[in-house]
DSSP file (Angstrom, degrees, kcal/mol; ACC not computed):
  #  RESIDUE AA STRUCTURE BP1 BP2  ACC     N-H-->O    O-->H-N    N-H-->O    O-->H-N    TCO  KAPPA ALPHA  PHI   PSI    X-CA   Y-CA   Z-CA
    1    1 A M              0   0    0      0, 0.0     3,-0.1     0, 0.0     2,-0.0   0.000 360.0 360.0 360.0 135.1   12.5  -23.0    7.3
    2    2 A P        -     0   0    0      0, 0.0     0, 0.0     0, 0.0     0, 0.0  -0.312 360.0 -85.7 -70.8 157.6   11.5  -21.9   10.8
    3    3 A K        -     0   0    0      1,-0.1     2,-0.4    -2,-0.0     0, 0.0  -0.319  41.9-138.6 -59.7 141.9    7.9  -21.6   11.8
    4    4 A L        -     0   0    0     -3,-0.1     2,-0.5     2,-0.0    -1,-0.1  -0.869   9.6-153.6-104.1 139.4    6.2  -18.3   11.0
    5    5 A T        -     0   0    0     -2,-0.4     2,-0.3     2,-0.0    -2,-0.0  -0.964   9.7-168.7-114.9 127.4    3.9  -16.6   13.4
    6    6 A F        -     0   0    0     -2,-0.5     2,-0.3     2,-0.0    17,-0.0  -0.826   9.6-179.0-110.2 151.4    1.2  -14.2   12.1
    7    7 A S        -     0   0    0     -2,-0.3     2,-0.3     2,-0.0    17,-0.3  -0.967  16.6-165.8-147.9 164.3   -0.9  -11.9   14.3
    8    8 A S        -     0   0    0     -2,-0.3     2,-0.6    15,-0.1    15,-0.2  -0.980  13.2-147.4-148.5 138.7   -3.6   -9.4   14.3
    9    9 A D  E     -A   22   0A   0     13,-2.1    13,-3.4    -2,-0.3     2,-0.5  -0.955  18.8-170.0-108.4 121.8   -4.8   -6.9   16.9
   10   10 A V  E     -A   21   0A   0     -2,-0.6     2,-0.4    11,-0.3    11,-0.2  -0.955   3.4-174.6-118.9 123.1   -8.5   -6.3   16.8
   11   11 A K  E     -A   20   0A   0      9,-2.5     9,-2.7    -2,-0.5     2,-0.2  -0.951  28.9-117.2-122.2 134.3  -10.0   -3.5   18.9
   12   12 A W  E     -A   19   0A   0     -2,-0.4     7,-0.3     7,-0.2     6,-0.1  -0.468  20.9-142.7 -63.4 135.8  -13.7   -2.6   19.3
   13   13 A S        -     0   0    0      5,-2.8     6,-0.1     2,-0.2    -1,-0.1   0.658  33.0-116.8 -77.6 -16.1  -14.3    0.9   17.9
   14   14 A G  S    S+     0   0    0      4,-0.5     2,-0.5     1,-0.2     5,-0.1   0.409  87.4 101.7  91.5  -1.6  -16.7    1.9   20.6
   15   15 A E  S >  S-     0   0    0      3,-0.4     3,-1.8     0, 0.0    -2,-0.2  -0.960  96.3 -58.6-121.4 115.7  -19.5    2.2   18.0
   16   16 A G  T 3  S-     0   0    0     -2,-0.5    22,-0.2     1,-0.3    -2,-0.2  -0.273 106.1 -36.6  55.9-127.1  -22.1   -0.5   17.7
   17   17 A V  T 3  S+     0   0    0     20,-0.5    -1,-0.3    15,-0.1    21,-0.1   0.275  99.3 130.5-111.1   8.2  -20.4   -3.8   16.8
   18   18 A R    <   -     0   0    0     -3,-1.8    -5,-2.8    -6,-0.1    -4,-0.5  -0.395  31.9-178.3 -70.1 137.0  -17.7   -2.3   14.6
   19   19 A S  E     -AB  12  30A   0     11,-3.0    11,-2.9    -7,-0.3     2,-0.5  -0.866  19.7-139.3-125.6 162.8  -14.0   -3.3   15.2
   20   20 A V  E     -AB  11  29A   0     -9,-2.7    -9,-2.5    -2,-0.3     2,-0.5  -0.990  14.6-154.9-125.8 123.3  -10.8   -2.3   13.6
   21   21 A A  E     -AB  10  28A   0      7,-3.2     7,-2.4    -2,-0.5     2,-0.7  -0.817   3.8-153.9 -97.2 133.7   -8.1   -4.9   13.0
   22   22 A D  E     +AB   9  27A   0    -13,-3.4   -13,-2.1    -2,-0.5     2,-0.6  -0.934  18.4 179.8-104.3 111.4   -4.5   -3.9   12.7
   23   23 A I  E >  S- B   0  26A   0      3,-3.3     3,-1.7    -2,-0.7   -15,-0.1  -0.908  70.7 -34.7-117.9 102.5   -2.9   -6.5   10.5
   24   24 A N  T 3  S-     0   0    0     -2,-0.6    -1,-0.1   -17,-0.3     3,-0.1   0.887 125.2 -44.8  53.7  42.2    0.8   -5.9   10.0
   25   25 A G  T 3  S+     0   0    0      1,-0.3     2,-0.4     0, 0.0    -1,-0.3   0.461 118.4 110.3  84.0   0.2    0.3   -2.2   10.0
   26   26 A K  E <   -B   23   0A   0     -3,-1.7    -3,-3.3     2,-0.0     2,-0.4  -0.916  60.9-138.0-109.9 135.7   -2.7   -2.3    7.7
   27   27 A Q  E     -B   22   0A   0     -2,-0.4     2,-0.4    -5,-0.2    -5,-0.2  -0.764  17.5-174.8 -98.2 137.7   -6.2   -1.5    9.1
   28   28 A V  E     -B   21   0A   0     -7,-2.4    -7,-3.2    -2,-0.4     2,-0.4  -0.996  19.0-138.6-128.5 125.3   -9.3   -3.4    8.3
   29   29 A I  E     -B   20   0A   0     -2,-0.4     2,-0.5    -9,-0.2    -9,-0.2  -0.696  16.7-164.5 -83.0 132.7  -12.8   -2.4    9.5
   30   30 A I  E     +B   19   0A   0    -11,-2.9   -11,-3.0    -2,-0.4     2,-0.2  -0.981  24.4 144.7-118.8 126.2  -14.9   -5.3   10.6
   31   31 A D        -     0   0    0     12,-1.7     7,-0.1    -2,-0.5   -13,-0.1  -0.775  37.1-123.8-145.5-174.2  -18.6   -4.6   11.0
   32   32 A E        -     0   0    0     -2,-0.2     8,-2.6    12,-0.1     9,-0.3  -0.913  34.8 -94.3-133.5 160.3  -22.0   -6.2   10.5
   33   33 A P    > > -     0   0    0      0, 0.0     3,-2.2     0, 0.0     5,-2.0  -0.340  46.9 -99.7 -69.3 162.4  -25.1   -5.2    8.6
   34   34 A P  G > 5S+     0   0    0      0, 0.0     3,-2.1     0, 0.0     5,-0.0   0.827 121.1  65.9 -53.4 -34.7  -27.8   -3.2   10.4
   35   35 A A  G 3 5S+     0   0    0      1,-0.3     0, 0.0     2,-0.1     0, 0.0   0.733 107.0  42.9 -61.5 -20.7  -29.9   -6.4   10.9
   36   36 A L  G < 5S-     0   0    0     -3,-2.2    -1,-0.3     2,-0.0     3,-0.1   0.070 131.3 -89.5-113.5  22.5  -27.1   -7.7   13.2
   37   37 A G  T < 5S+     0   0    0     -3,-2.1   -20,-0.5     1,-0.3    -2,-0.1   0.549  90.8 111.8  89.7   8.1  -26.4   -4.4   15.0
   38   38 A G      < -     0   0    0     -5,-2.0    -1,-0.3   -22,-0.2   -22,-0.1  -0.345  68.9-129.0-105.8-173.1  -23.8   -2.9   12.7
   39   39 A T        -     0   0    0     -2,-0.1    -1,-0.0    -6,-0.1   -23,-0.0   0.228  45.2-119.6-119.5   8.9  -23.5    0.0   10.3
   40   40 A D        +     0   0    0     -8,-2.6     4,-0.0     1,-0.1    -9,-0.0   0.823  66.6 140.3  58.5  36.7  -22.2   -2.1    7.3
   41   41 A Q  S    S+     0   0    0     -9,-0.3   -12,-0.2     1,-0.1    -1,-0.1   0.496  70.7   2.7 -87.4  -3.7  -18.9   -0.1    7.2
   42   42 A G  S    S-     0   0    0    -10,-0.1   -12,-0.2   -14,-0.1   -11,-0.2  -0.974  94.0 -66.4-165.7 172.2  -16.9   -3.2    6.5
   43   43 A P        -     0   0    0      0, 0.0   -12,-1.7     0, 0.0    -2,-0.1  -0.306  51.9-118.0 -65.8 154.7  -17.1   -6.9    5.9
   44   44 A N     >  -     0   0    0    -14,-0.2     4,-2.0     1,-0.1     3,-0.4  -0.472  32.6 -97.4 -88.5 168.9  -18.2   -9.1    8.8
   45   45 A P  H  > S+     0   0    0      0, 0.0     4,-1.7     0, 0.0     5,-0.1   0.862 122.8  49.4 -56.7 -39.7  -15.9  -11.7   10.3
   46   46 A V  H  > S+     0   0    0      1,-0.2     4,-1.9     2,-0.2     5,-0.1   0.845 108.3  53.8 -73.2 -29.6  -17.4  -14.7    8.4
   47   47 A E  H  > S+     0   0    0     -3,-0.4     4,-2.6     2,-0.2    -1,-0.2   0.881 106.9  53.0 -65.5 -36.8  -17.1  -12.8    5.1
   48   48 A L  H  X S+     0   0    0     -4,-2.0     4,-2.4     2,-0.2    -2,-0.2   0.867 105.3  54.1 -65.9 -35.3  -13.4  -12.2    5.9
   49   49 A V  H  X S+     0   0    0     -4,-1.7     4,-1.9     2,-0.2    -1,-0.2   0.937 110.7  45.9 -61.7 -45.9  -13.0  -16.0    6.4
   50   50 A L  H  X S+     0   0    0     -4,-1.9     4,-2.4     1,-0.2    -2,-0.2   0.913 113.0  49.6 -63.6 -42.5  -14.5  -16.6    3.0
   51   51 A A  H  X S+     0   0    0     -4,-2.6     4,-3.0     1,-0.2    -1,-0.2   0.877 107.5  55.2 -64.1 -36.9  -12.3  -13.9    1.5
   52   52 A A  H  X S+     0   0    0     -4,-2.4     4,-2.5     2,-0.2    -1,-0.2   0.907 108.4  48.3 -62.6 -41.4   -9.2  -15.4    3.2
   53   53 A L  H  X S+     0   0    0     -4,-1.9     4,-2.2     2,-0.2    -2,-0.2   0.948 114.4  45.0 -64.0 -48.0   -9.9  -18.8    1.6
   54   54 A G  H  X S+     0   0    0     -4,-2.4     4,-2.3     1,-0.2    -2,-0.2   0.903 114.6  49.1 -61.8 -41.6  -10.4  -17.2   -1.9
   55   55 A G  H  X S+     0   0    0     -4,-3.0     4,-2.5     2,-0.2    -1,-0.2   0.898 109.8  51.2 -65.1 -40.7   -7.3  -15.1   -1.4
   56   56 A C  H  X S+     0   0    0     -4,-2.5     4,-2.5    -5,-0.2    -2,-0.2   0.916 110.0  49.4 -63.7 -43.3   -5.2  -18.0   -0.3
   57   57 A I  H  X S+     0   0    0     -4,-2.2     4,-2.7     1,-0.2     5,-0.2   0.926 111.4  49.6 -62.1 -44.2   -6.2  -20.1   -3.3
   58   58 A N  H  X S+     0   0    0     -4,-2.3     4,-2.4     1,-0.2     5,-0.2   0.920 110.6  50.2 -60.4 -43.7   -5.4  -17.2   -5.6
   59   59 A V  H  X S+     0   0    0     -4,-2.5     4,-2.3     1,-0.2    -2,-0.2   0.939 113.7  44.9 -58.9 -47.7   -1.9  -16.7   -4.0
   60   60 A L  H  X S+     0   0    0     -4,-2.5     4,-2.7     2,-0.2    -2,-0.2   0.887 110.9  52.3 -68.8 -39.3   -1.1  -20.4   -4.4
   61   61 A V  H  X S+     0   0    0     -4,-2.7     4,-1.2     1,-0.2    -1,-0.2   0.952 115.4  41.6 -60.2 -48.3   -2.4  -20.7   -8.0
   62   62 A S  H  < S+     0   0    0     -4,-2.4     4,-0.4    -5,-0.2    -2,-0.2   0.850 116.0  50.9 -69.0 -32.6   -0.2  -17.8   -9.0
   63   63 A L  H  < S+     0   0    0     -4,-2.3     4,-0.2    -5,-0.2    -2,-0.2   0.908 120.5  31.3 -69.3 -43.0    2.7  -19.0   -6.9
   64   64 A F  H  X S+     0   0    0     -4,-2.7     4,-0.9     1,-0.2     3,-0.3   0.447  90.4  97.0 -99.4  -1.1    2.8  -22.6   -8.2
   65   65 A A  T ><>S+     0   0    0     -4,-1.2     5,-2.6     1,-0.2     3,-1.2   0.925  86.1  47.7 -55.5 -49.3    1.6  -22.1  -11.8
   66   66 A S  G >45S+     0   0    0     -4,-0.4     3,-1.3     1,-0.3    -1,-0.2   0.833 104.2  61.4 -65.1 -30.8    5.0  -22.0  -13.3
   67   67 A H  G 345S+     0   0    0     -3,-0.3    -1,-0.3     1,-0.3    -2,-0.2   0.759 110.9  41.3 -64.3 -23.4    6.1  -25.2  -11.4
   68   68 A H  G <<5S-     0   0    0     -3,-1.2    -1,-0.3    -4,-0.9    -2,-0.2   0.261 119.0-108.4-107.7   9.9    3.3  -27.0  -13.2
   69   69 A G  T < 5 +     0   0    0     -3,-1.3     2,-0.5     1,-0.2    43,-0.3   0.850  69.2 147.6  68.4  34.0    3.9  -25.4  -16.6
   70   70 A V      < -     0   0    0     -5,-2.6     2,-0.6    -6,-0.2    -1,-0.2  -0.905  38.3-153.6-109.1 124.4    0.7  -23.3  -16.5
   71   71 A E        -     0   0    0     -2,-0.5    40,-0.5    -3,-0.1     2,-0.5  -0.844  18.8-147.1 -91.5 124.3    0.6  -19.9  -18.1
   72   72 A L        +     0   0    0     -2,-0.6    37,-0.2     1,-0.2     3,-0.1  -0.793  32.2 166.9 -98.4 132.0   -2.0  -17.8  -16.3
   73   73 A K  S    S-     0   0    0     35,-3.2     2,-0.3    -2,-0.5    36,-0.2   0.599  77.0 -19.8-104.6 -25.4   -4.1  -15.2  -18.0
   74   74 A G  E     -C  108   0B   0     34,-1.3    34,-2.9     2,-0.0    -1,-0.4  -0.929  51.3-158.5-176.3 153.6   -6.5  -14.8  -15.0
   75   75 A V  E     +C  107   0B   0     -2,-0.3     2,-0.4    32,-0.2    32,-0.2  -0.992  13.1 174.8-141.4 133.4   -7.7  -16.5  -11.8
   76   76 A Q  E     -C  106   0B   0     30,-2.2    30,-3.2    -2,-0.4     2,-0.5  -0.994  11.0-162.2-140.9 135.8  -10.9  -15.9   -9.9
   77   77 A V  E     -C  105   0B   0     -2,-0.4     2,-0.6    28,-0.2    28,-0.2  -0.973   2.7-161.3-119.1 124.8  -12.3  -17.7   -6.9
   78   78 A H  E     -C  104   0B   0     26,-2.6    26,-2.3    -2,-0.5     2,-0.4  -0.929  16.2-176.2-103.7 123.2  -16.0  -17.5   -5.9
   79   79 A V  E     +C  103   0B   0     -2,-0.6     2,-0.3    24,-0.2    24,-0.2  -0.964   7.6 167.7-123.6 134.9  -16.5  -18.5   -2.3
   80   80 A E  E     -C  102   0B   0     22,-2.7    22,-3.3    -2,-0.4     2,-0.3  -0.992  10.1-167.4-143.8 152.2  -19.8  -18.8   -0.5
   81   81 A G  E     -C  101   0B   0     -2,-0.3     2,-0.5    20,-0.2    20,-0.2  -0.993  18.8-130.1-141.8 148.0  -20.9  -20.3    2.8
   82   82 A D  E     +C  100   0B   0     18,-2.5    17,-3.6    -2,-0.3    18,-0.9  -0.847  30.0 172.4 -99.1 128.4  -24.1  -21.2    4.5
   83   83 A L  E     -C   98   0B   0     -2,-0.5    15,-0.1    15,-0.2    14,-0.1  -1.000  25.0-146.8-137.3 132.9  -24.5  -20.0    8.1
   84   84 A D    >>  -     0   0    0     13,-0.5     3,-2.4    11,-0.4     4,-0.6  -0.886   7.1-156.1-100.4 109.1  -27.7  -20.2   10.3
   85   85 A P  H 3> S+     0   0    0      0, 0.0     4,-1.8     0, 0.0     5,-0.2   0.746  88.6  74.4 -57.9 -23.2  -27.7  -17.1   12.6
   86   86 A D  H 34>S+     0   0    0      1,-0.2     5,-2.4     2,-0.2     6,-1.4   0.762  89.6  61.9 -61.2 -22.1  -29.9  -19.0   15.0
   87   87 A G  H X45S+     0   0    0     -3,-2.4     3,-0.8     8,-0.3    -1,-0.2   0.962 109.9  34.3 -68.0 -52.9  -26.8  -20.9   15.9
   88   88 A F  H 3<5S+     0   0    0     -4,-0.6    -2,-0.2     8,-0.3    -1,-0.2   0.688 118.0  54.1 -80.3 -15.3  -24.7  -18.0   17.3
   89   89 A M  T 3<5S-     0   0    0     -4,-1.8    -1,-0.2     3,-0.0    -2,-0.2   0.456 108.0-129.3 -89.4  -1.2  -27.8  -16.3   18.7
   90   90 A E  T < 5S+     0   0    0     -3,-0.8    -3,-0.2    -4,-0.2    -4,-0.1   0.843  71.2 127.0  54.6  40.0  -28.6  -19.6   20.5
   91   91 A K  S   <S+     0   0    0     -5,-2.4     2,-0.3     1,-0.2    -4,-0.2   0.603  74.8  18.8 -94.3 -15.9  -32.2  -19.7   19.2
   92   92 A A  S    S-     0   0    0     -6,-1.4     2,-2.0     2,-0.2    -1,-0.2  -0.975  85.6-102.1-150.1 159.7  -31.8  -23.2   17.9
   93   93 A D  S    S+     0   0    0     -2,-0.3     2,-0.3    -3,-0.1    -6,-0.1  -0.498  77.4 121.3 -85.5  69.1  -29.5  -26.2   18.3
   94   94 A V  S    S-     0   0    0     -2,-2.0    -2,-0.2    -8,-0.2    -4,-0.1  -0.915  74.1 -82.5-128.5 156.9  -27.5  -25.6   15.2
   95   95 A R        -     0   0    0     -2,-0.3   -11,-0.4     1,-0.1    -8,-0.3  -0.302  31.4-143.3 -56.4 135.5  -23.9  -25.1   14.6
   96   96 A P  S    S+     0   0    0      0, 0.0    -8,-0.3     0, 0.0    -1,-0.1   0.722  80.8  56.3 -76.2 -19.2  -22.9  -21.4   15.2
   97   97 A G  S    S-     0   0    0      1,-0.2   -13,-0.5   -10,-0.1   -10,-0.1  -0.178 109.7 -42.5 -97.8-166.9  -20.4  -21.5   12.3
   98   98 A F  E     -C   83   0B   0      1,-0.2   -15,-0.2   -15,-0.1    -1,-0.2  -0.307  38.2-159.9 -59.8 136.7  -20.6  -22.3    8.7
   99   99 A L  E    S-     0   0B   0    -17,-3.6     2,-0.3     1,-0.4    -1,-0.2   0.789  79.5  -5.4 -83.2 -33.2  -22.7  -25.3    7.8
  100  100 A E  E     -C   82   0B   0    -18,-0.9   -18,-2.5     2,-0.0     2,-0.4  -0.963  59.6-155.2-160.0 144.0  -20.9  -25.6    4.5
  101  101 A I  E     -C   81   0B   0     -2,-0.3     2,-0.4   -20,-0.2   -20,-0.2  -0.991  16.0-175.8-122.8 132.7  -18.4  -23.7    2.4
  102  102 A R  E     -C   80   0B   0    -22,-3.3   -22,-2.7    -2,-0.4     2,-0.3  -0.940   1.4-178.1-124.6 147.7  -18.3  -24.0   -1.4
  103  103 A Y  E     -C   79   0B   0     -2,-0.4     2,-0.4   -24,-0.2   -24,-0.2  -0.997  13.7-158.0-145.9 153.8  -15.9  -22.5   -3.9
  104  104 A H  E     -C   78   0B   0    -26,-2.3   -26,-2.6    -2,-0.3     2,-0.5  -0.998  11.1-154.5-130.4 128.9  -15.4  -22.4   -7.6
  105  105 A I  E     -C   77   0B   0     -2,-0.4     2,-0.6   -28,-0.2   -28,-0.2  -0.916   4.0-164.7-109.3 123.3  -12.1  -21.6   -9.2
  106  106 A D  E     -C   76   0B   0    -30,-3.2   -30,-2.2    -2,-0.5     2,-0.5  -0.936   8.0-173.5-106.1 118.9  -12.0  -20.1  -12.7
  107  107 A I  E     -C   75   0B   0     -2,-0.6     2,-0.8   -32,-0.2   -32,-0.2  -0.962  12.4-156.6-114.8 123.1   -8.5  -20.3  -14.3
  108  108 A D  E     +C   74   0B   0    -34,-2.9   -35,-3.2    -2,-0.5   -34,-1.3  -0.877  38.5 140.4 -97.3 109.9   -8.0  -18.7  -17.7
  109  109 A S        -     0   0    0     -2,-0.8   -37,-0.1   -37,-0.2    -2,-0.1  -0.987  52.1-151.0-154.4 138.5   -5.1  -20.4  -19.2
  110  110 A P        +     0   0    0      0, 0.0   -38,-0.1     0, 0.0    -1,-0.1   0.428  68.3 114.5 -84.7   1.4   -4.0  -21.7  -22.7
  111  111 A S  S    S-     0   0    0    -40,-0.5    -2,-0.1     1,-0.2   -41,-0.1  -0.173  83.7 -73.8 -73.4 164.2   -2.0  -24.4  -21.0
  112  112 A D    >>  -     0   0    0    -43,-0.3     4,-1.8     1,-0.1     3,-0.9  -0.338  40.1-130.9 -55.4 128.1   -2.6  -28.2  -21.2
  113  113 A P  H 3> S+     0   0    0      0, 0.0     4,-2.5     0, 0.0    -1,-0.1   0.789 107.0  60.6 -55.4 -28.9   -5.6  -29.1  -19.0
  114  114 A K  H 3> S+     0   0    0      2,-0.2     4,-2.1     1,-0.2     5,-0.1   0.890 105.1  47.5 -66.4 -38.0   -3.6  -31.9  -17.4
  115  115 A N  H <> S+     0   0    0     -3,-0.9     4,-2.3     2,-0.2    -1,-0.2   0.900 111.5  50.0 -67.8 -40.4   -1.1  -29.3  -16.1
  116  116 A V  H  X S+     0   0    0     -4,-1.8     4,-2.5     2,-0.2    -2,-0.2   0.909 110.4  50.7 -63.5 -41.4   -3.9  -27.1  -14.9
  117  117 A Q  H  X S+     0   0    0     -4,-2.5     4,-2.4     2,-0.2    -2,-0.2   0.908 109.5  50.1 -63.1 -41.8   -5.5  -30.1  -13.1
  118  118 A A  H  X S+     0   0    0     -4,-2.1     4,-2.0     1,-0.2    -1,-0.2   0.894 110.2  51.2 -63.2 -39.6   -2.1  -30.9  -11.5
  119  119 A L  H  X S+     0   0    0     -4,-2.3     4,-2.6     2,-0.2    -2,-0.2   0.932 110.1  48.9 -61.3 -46.1   -1.8  -27.3  -10.3
  120  120 A M  H  X S+     0   0    0     -4,-2.5     4,-2.7     1,-0.2    -2,-0.2   0.894 109.9  51.0 -64.0 -39.7   -5.3  -27.4   -8.8
  121  121 A E  H  X S+     0   0    0     -4,-2.4     4,-1.7     2,-0.2    -1,-0.2   0.894 110.8  50.0 -63.6 -38.9   -4.6  -30.7   -7.0
  122  122 A H  H  X S+     0   0    0     -4,-2.0     4,-1.8     2,-0.2    -2,-0.2   0.947 111.7  47.2 -62.0 -49.6   -1.4  -29.1   -5.6
  123  123 A V  H  X S+     0   0    0     -4,-2.6     4,-1.4     1,-0.2    -2,-0.2   0.911 110.9  51.8 -60.7 -44.2   -3.3  -26.0   -4.4
  124  124 A E  H  < S+     0   0    0     -4,-2.7    -1,-0.2     1,-0.2    -2,-0.2   0.877 111.4  48.7 -58.9 -38.1   -6.0  -28.1   -2.8
  125  125 A R  H  < S+     0   0    0     -4,-1.7    -1,-0.2    -5,-0.2    -2,-0.2   0.838 120.8  31.5 -72.9 -35.1   -3.4  -30.2   -0.9
  126  126 A V  H  < S+     0   0    0     -4,-1.8    -1,-0.2    -5,-0.1    -2,-0.2   0.407  76.2 130.0-110.7   2.3   -1.4  -27.3    0.5
  127  127 A C     X  -     0   0    0     -4,-1.4     4,-2.3     1,-0.2     5,-0.2  -0.431  41.9-159.5 -64.5 112.5   -3.8  -24.4    1.1
  128  128 A P  H  > S+     0   0    0      0, 0.0     4,-2.3     0, 0.0    -1,-0.2   0.857  89.2  50.0 -62.1 -36.6   -3.2  -23.2    4.7
  129  129 A V  H  > S+     0   0    0      2,-0.2     4,-2.4     1,-0.2     5,-0.2   0.929 111.2  48.1 -70.5 -43.3   -6.6  -21.5    5.0
  130  130 A K  H  > S+     0   0    0      1,-0.2     4,-0.9     2,-0.2    -1,-0.2   0.924 113.0  49.1 -61.0 -42.7   -8.5  -24.6    3.8
  131  131 A D  H >< S+     0   0    0     -4,-2.3     3,-0.7     1,-0.2     4,-0.5   0.904 109.9  51.5 -62.2 -41.2   -6.5  -26.7    6.2
  132  132 A T  H >< S+     0   0    0     -4,-2.3     3,-1.5     1,-0.2    -1,-0.2   0.886 103.6  57.8 -63.4 -39.4   -7.2  -24.3    9.0
  133  133 A L  H 3< S+     0   0    0     -4,-2.4    -1,-0.2     1,-0.3    -2,-0.2   0.727  95.7  65.1 -65.6 -20.3  -11.0  -24.5    8.3
  134  134 A R  T << S-     0   0    0     -4,-0.9    -1,-0.3    -3,-0.7    -2,-0.2   0.726 127.4 -71.1 -72.3 -20.6  -10.8  -28.2    8.8
  135  135 A G    <   -     0   0    0     -3,-1.5    -1,-0.2    -4,-0.5    -2,-0.1  -0.064  50.4-172.4 132.9 128.4   -9.9  -27.5   12.4
  136  136 A V        -     0   0    0     -3,-0.1     2,-0.2    -4,-0.1    -4,-0.0  -0.996  38.5-100.3-141.6 140.1   -7.1  -26.2   14.4
  137  137 A P        -     0   0    0      0, 0.0     2,-0.5     0, 0.0    -2,-0.0  -0.422  37.9-164.1 -61.2 130.4   -6.6  -26.0   18.2
  138  138 A T        -     0   0    0     -2,-0.2    -2,-0.0     2,-0.0     0, 0.0  -0.981   3.9-160.2-120.1 124.3   -7.5  -22.5   19.4
  139  139 A V        -     0   0    0     -2,-0.5     2,-0.3     2,-0.0     0, 0.0  -0.885   9.3-151.4-108.8 107.1   -6.3  -21.6   22.9
  140  140 A P        -     0   0    0      0, 0.0     2,-0.5     0, 0.0    -2,-0.0  -0.593  10.0-170.4 -79.1 136.3   -8.2  -18.7   24.4
  141  141 A I        -     0   0    0     -2,-0.3     2,-0.5     2,-0.0    -2,-0.0  -0.992   9.6-165.6-123.1 121.4   -6.4  -16.5   26.9
  142  142 A M        +     0   0    0     -2,-0.5     2,-0.3     2,-0.0     0, 0.0  -0.898  11.5 176.1-114.8 135.1   -8.5  -14.0   28.6
  143  143 A S        -     0   0    0     -2,-0.5     2,-0.5     2,-0.0    -2,-0.0  -0.952  14.9-150.1-128.3 155.3   -7.4  -11.0   30.7
  144  144 A Q        -     0   0    0     -2,-0.3     2,-0.4     2,-0.0    -2,-0.0  -0.989   3.5-159.5-129.1 127.8   -9.6   -8.4   32.3
  145  145 A K        -     0   0    0     -2,-0.5     2,-0.4     2,-0.0    -2,-0.0  -0.863   9.0-154.1-102.8 139.5   -8.7   -4.8   32.9
  146  146 A T              0   0    0     -2,-0.4    -2,-0.0     1,-0.1     0, 0.0  -0.906 360.0 360.0-112.2 143.2  -10.6   -2.8   35.5
  147  147 A S              0   0    0     -2,-0.4    -1,-0.1     0, 0.0    -2,-0.0   0.436 360.0 360.0 -96.8 360.0  -10.9    0.9   35.3
């Protein structure tokens, strides 16, 4: 299968810190709570990262369940991460990103627990978002328009 390229165009709305992402023709508002200069009209970027991890796990569990003989009645992923704002505000010498991310997966299934465990090991091994959070080269390209 050839490599797939995904993209998103994110534009500042002109209001506070709010941005609007166009992702494959779907718009997502990205904002911050008032304490960080926003109007809380949408999730903030780090919340979207956590949601992406939970969503990816859900996709993979539902995608690979039948391959492992697992009947699904329900799947829910709770994801949380610790972040010290002093890092990105440069008030302290701490990492600007997440210090730790934790998640808990609840699978409702009448299937053999060994099959469910094999499914979970598979998902842990192949989750693209989890792999990305481990580190991926990011190449910034900056252009400047003058008016």
